Structure formats: structure tokens, C-alpha cells
N, C-alpha and C positions, 0 to 999 in steps of 0.2 A: 469392775473385769475389764479388760484391754482388746480393743477390736482392730484387727487391719483393716487397712483402706478400703479392700474389698469388700470386708462383710462391713461396716459402717455406711457403704453405699447400697446393700442388699436392704439392709434393715431399712434404708431411709424408703427403698422404693416398696417393701411391707407396708408401711405405714403409711406412703398416699397412696397404695389400691386401699384400704383399709380406710381412707377416709374419704373413696369414692363409693357410688351408688349404685353396686351393683348387686343380682340378686344374692341368697344365700349358697348357691350350690357355686357360682363366679367367684364369691368372694374365699370360698375355700378351695377352687383350684388355684385361684390367684397364688394365695398363700402359700397352697403344696408345692407349687414350680419353683418357688423363689427359696423354699425352704431348703429344697433339695438342693440347690446351688449352693444357699448358706450353707449347709453341714455337709455338704460332699456326699452325700446319699444318693441313694437310686430309685426307690420306686415309696410311693404316695397313696395313700387309702386315707378317705376322710366320709363318717356316718353321722347321723343324727338319731341320738336317742328315740324311739317313739316309748313311750310310756305307758300308754293304753293297750298297746300289742305285745310290749314287752320286748323292742327287736331292734334291730339298728335299721335303718332305714336312709334312702337318699344319697346313695351312694357319691361319690367323686372319685374318682383316679387317676394315678400316670405311672404309664410304665408296667401296668399287672394287666394281666388279662379278662376278660369279661368272662369265660367259664370260668375261670378259677372264683373267682368273684361270687357266679350264682353258687357254687359252692358254699361257701362260706355262710352266704344271705339263707341257705336253705337247711345247713346242716354244723357248720363248724360255727358260727357265731352260739350256737348250742350246746355246741361241745370245746368251749377255749377255755383254756386253763391259765389262760395270763389277762385276758381284757376286763372280767370281773372286776378283778383288784385293782386294776389299773384306772380303771373308770372313777372307782371309790376317791382318787386323787387327785385334788384341784391342783396340779402342777406336773411339768413334764419330768418325764419319770422314764429309765430307761428299761427296755423289758426285763433285762439281767439283773433288776432290783428288786424285782418280784420275782423272777425263778431262774435259778441260775442258768446258766447256756448246756453245759454239761447234761443236766436234766431236762432243758427243752427241745433240744435234738432229738431226744430217745422218745416223746410224745406223737402221737397221732396227727394232731396239730401242725407240729411244725413238716413231718415229712410227707402228709399228703395234702396236707394245704400251703405253709410257707416255703415250701422246698421245691414246689412246682413251678412257683415264678420267680424264683432265684434270691430271695428275702430270708436272711440270716441274723441280722442282730436291728434290734427294734428299737423305738423311744415314742409314746402319746402323750399327749394331750387333750385335757377333756375341756372343753368349755361351757362353765354353769351358768346361768341367768337365776339370781334367787330357788337356787334350788335343783332347776331343771337343766340337764345336759343339753344343752341346745346345738352339738356339734364339736368335731373333733378332728386332730391331727396324726397321722398313725405314719412315723417316718421308718423307713428300712433302710438299710445296707445291705448288701450283698456279702457275700462269703470273703470275695477278695479283699474285703476290707474292714477295719475295727471296730471295735463297741463303742457306742455311744460313751461320752464323759459326762459330769457335772457341769464342765463349763460350758458343752453340748444342750444340755437342759437347761442350765440360767438363761441361754440364748432365748430358748423358744419362751420360756416364763417372760422374759423383758418384751417381747410380743404377743402375749397373752392377753392385757387388760384391752391392748386395741381389735383384736382379734375378737374378744366376748361382746364389746361396742356395737365392730361392724355389723357380727349377727344376730345381735339384738335388733339393729335398725333393718336390715335386710328382712327380717322375721314379722316386725311389726309391721313395715309396708305391705308384705303378701297378706295381714291379717288385713288392713283396711281399704283390699281391693279385692274383696271373696269369692272373687270371681269363681265359677266351679272349671274344675283341672281334668286331666283324666286319670292323676293320681287317685282321685277323689271317684274315680267310676270303674278303677283298673279291673275290682272284683266279680264285678256287673257284665263286665267285657272280656275275663281271662284272660288280660292282659298281667302280666310280669310284672314287676318294680322298675325293672330298666326297660322297658317296653314305652311303662307311662311316662316315662322320665323323658327319653325319647318324643313322642308324639305329644308332652306339651313344649319339648322345644320347637319341635316342627312349626306349631304354630305363631312363631314367633318369625319366622323367614329365615332363619339361619342357611346359609351354602349348607353343602355337605361337608367341604373342607373346614368350615367354624365348627360345624356339629360334631365333627371328629375329634377336631381338636379341642372342643371343651367336654367330651364325654368320655376322649381315651382311645377311641375307637378307629378299626381300621375301617376305610370306605368299605368292602366286601359284609363286616359285622353290621354298622351300620344298614345298609339294605337289607340284610335279611332281619333286622329289628324292624323295617318299615316296611315288611311286605307281612310282617306276622300283624304289625296292626292294622293293617290293610283288612286281609284276612280275618281274624274275630271281630274286628267293625264294620268289615260289612261295607267298606270306604276302599275307594279305588285312587282317588288324588289328594295331593297334599289339602289342595285348598279345600276341600269337604270338611277338614279336619274344625277349624273354628266354627263353622255354621252346625255343623252337629253338636259342637261342644253350647252352641249356645239355644240351639232346639232342648235340648237335655236340660237348662238351666232354666229354660222357663216356664218347663213343667216338674220343678221341683214345689 
């Protein structure tokens, strides 16, 4: 497969990121941003499959709205005519290979979810480690672009093995330091999946600008999440979050 100079540079950049010491979400976010450039795409989302819960969790997104993704997490992932089929494939697959576009645009999933953010043509890649779906790449183009091609899929597949290795390393690193996270006690506090993700990142000391870039949020959206976290946890300062978790961990 012949690559342009720009494509080659972007793939080398992705490979450098995949050799770095990033957490699971950051690996997917970095690959997603560069995949948008590499494939001339517009939207990106990534999830991890929770086999026990039978649902996708740990969202990373670029250029999609948080409210729309909440609708996906609460409803549309359970009423999704394409992703269950795509998930069974261990190679990059354009959505049109599992459902013709003229059929997709007639579905509730397209009109009430995808179209709301401008998504039109998609391609998915699901990363597997010994049978476990440990992360995915969902790459979409808007209606003003063309559908993905077999060549686009081969480009993603070329990155696939390195992505799997990076996600395995990130997951192993997390498992070796099993300190309690807000994601583990979200139900106890009434936190949403997104609020728990924000709370866990707040502990790292990132600035609001860094948090917004990492999560794909606007500042008003971030502040809304933080206000909700404080209200539900009974806390009122970011510096209280880490001691709060430490106390919870002590009583386990």
C-alpha cells in the first residue's frame, strides 16, 4: 500500500504515541486525534466493553457533544443496528459493509443519534486481547465527505497491533496499582459514568484547559460536571477529592 508523505508522518507519530507511557483513555484520545487527520475524518469516539455489565463504558470523544453521547450510553447502545456486528470483526470495517448507507439513514439510530452531531459515514476498529474487547476506535465523516474505502480500513489495520499492545500495557499498569477510583464507587455516590471520569481526572491536578482538551468538553460543560460531583459527594473543593477516596479505600 502506497502512502503519501503526510500519511507516513502521521502513522509514525501514532506509533511513537503508542510506545509511550499513557493511560488507557489517553492512548485512545491521541490515536483518535491523529486518525481524524490521517483519514480526513471529522468525529471520533472510543469505548471499552464491560463484559460483566454488557455495555460500553469509558468514553473518549472528539467533536461530539456530551449530551448526545449520554443518549448513546443510556439508550442507543442497546438499540444499535450496526455496532454489535462490527464488534465481532477483529479488523477495521466501514459501517457500509455491514449495513448499506441507504438503509442506515432510515433508522432511529441514524436520525436520532448519529445525525444529531453530523455523523454520516463511519468506520470502526475493535481491539482484542485474548478474546477480550479492550477498546475501540469509531471514526466518522460528515455528510459533505465520501464513505470510507478498503484502503482506509487497511491503514487502520496497520496500526491495530500496536494499538492493542499499548492498550494492554495501559490496562496492566492500572491493574498493578489497584487504588480506588471514583469509577468504582460511582453507583454509591449517584455519579454518572462521565462524572466519575471527570472526578478521577480532577485528582491528577490537570488544569481546566487540559481537562477540556482531554475529555473534549467545553468549559461550561466541565464546570457543570464538577458542580454535580461536589453536590453528590458532599464535597466542595477539588483538594478534598483525593482524601475522600483515600478514606473510602481505608474502609474497604
